[in-house]
C-alpha distance (Angstrom), angle and dihedral (degrees) to the residues before:
residue distance angle dihedral
M1 . . .
G2 3.80 . .
F3 3.78 140.8 .
R4 3.81 94.7 -77.2
K5 3.79 94.9 53.4
R6 3.82 95.2 42.5
L7 3.78 91.5 48.6
R8 3.80 91.5 49.8
E9 3.82 90.9 47.3
E10 3.82 92.7 49.9
I11 3.79 90.9 51.9
E12 3.81 91.7 48.8
Y13 3.81 92.8 42.9
R14 3.78 90.6 55.8
G15 3.81 93.6 43.6
L16 3.78 92.8 -121.2
L17 3.77 131.5 148.5
V18 3.79 120.7 -124.9
K19 3.80 90.1 -123.9
E20 3.83 90.1 55.7
V21 3.78 92.5 54.1
S22 3.80 95.2 42.1
A23 3.82 91.0 50.2
A24 3.80 92.2 47.8
V25 3.80 91.2 49.7
G26 3.80 92.9 44.3
I27 3.80 101.8 -118.9
S28 3.77 132.7 115.3
N29 3.77 120.1 -88.6
S30 3.82 91.1 -121.6
T31 3.81 91.7 53.1
F32 3.78 90.8 49.6
L33 3.80 90.8 48.2
S34 3.80 89.0 56.3
Y35 3.81 87.7 63.0
I36 3.80 94.4 56.4
D37 3.80 104.9 31.0
A38 3.80 129.8 78.3
R39 3.82 91.6 -77.1
G40 3.80 88.2 69.8
V41 3.79 94.2 -161.2
L42 3.80 112.9 179.7
P43 3.80 118.8 -132.9
N44 3.77 121.8 -126.2
V45 3.79 115.2 -94.1
E46 3.80 95.1 -99.9
T47 3.81 92.1 52.8
A48 3.81 92.2 44.6
V49 3.81 89.6 54.6
K50 3.81 91.6 49.6
I51 3.82 91.2 49.7
A52 3.80 92.8 47.4
N53 3.80 92.5 47.5
Y54 3.78 92.1 49.6
L55 3.80 91.5 50.0
G56 3.80 92.5 45.0
V57 3.81 94.6 -118.8
T58 3.78 135.0 106.1
V59 3.77 125.7 -103.6
E60 3.80 86.8 -121.3
Y61 3.77 89.5 60.5
L62 3.80 92.6 51.2
V63 3.80 92.0 47.2
N64 3.79 102.8 41.4
G65 3.80 109.6 -2.2
D66 3.81 95.7 -105.2
D67 3.79 125.7 131.2
G68 3.79 96.3 13.4
R69 3.74 132.9 -165.7
A70 3.77 138.3 8.1
Q71 3.76 102.8 14.7
S72 3.79 95.6 180.0
P73 3.79 136.1 21.0
D74 3.80 91.1 -125.4
S75 3.81 97.0 54.6
P76 3.82 110.6 128.4
L77 3.80 92.9 -121.3
K78 3.76 110.2 35.8
S79 3.78 112.2 -159.3
E80 3.77 113.8 -93.4
K81 3.80 88.6 -140.6
T82 3.79 90.8 56.0
R83 3.80 92.0 47.7
L84 3.79 90.4 48.2
A85 3.81 92.1 49.3
E86 3.81 91.8 48.7
T87 3.80 91.5 49.5
Y88 3.80 92.0 45.0
E89 3.82 91.1 55.3
K90 3.81 90.1 56.9
L91 3.81 93.5 56.5
S92 3.78 127.4 96.9
A93 3.80 117.7 -109.5
R94 3.81 90.2 -103.6
D95 3.81 92.7 50.9
K96 3.82 91.1 47.0
S97 3.78 89.2 54.7
L98 3.82 91.9 48.7
L99 3.79 91.9 47.8
I100 3.80 91.7 52.8
K101 3.80 90.7 50.5
I102 3.80 91.0 49.7
A103 3.80 91.6 48.4
D104 3.82 91.0 49.3
V105 3.80 91.1 52.7
M106 3.80 92.5 46.2
A107 3.81 92.3 49.2
K108 3.80 92.5 56.2
């Protein structure tokens, strides 16, 4: 999986629209689309960093899958997985067990 697919998956995972991300990063919608469509154009380094920061991931993650989500606590979109893990750690053992059961039921 490459940059194009990971970028598209991050946008979908976060429930964002391409136009939201392109506006936040400061590039045109058509330019941004060229990064995620069949053309598979790669952004310049500065733009890639802006995209990664906005999505709360590292450029390395988008390029090769390493060093995934939520690189910094001040990223605009902190990873839901990170937030969930942080919240989970604050729960009592009983509540952790209940949360896992609820998640299992919801996942089915």
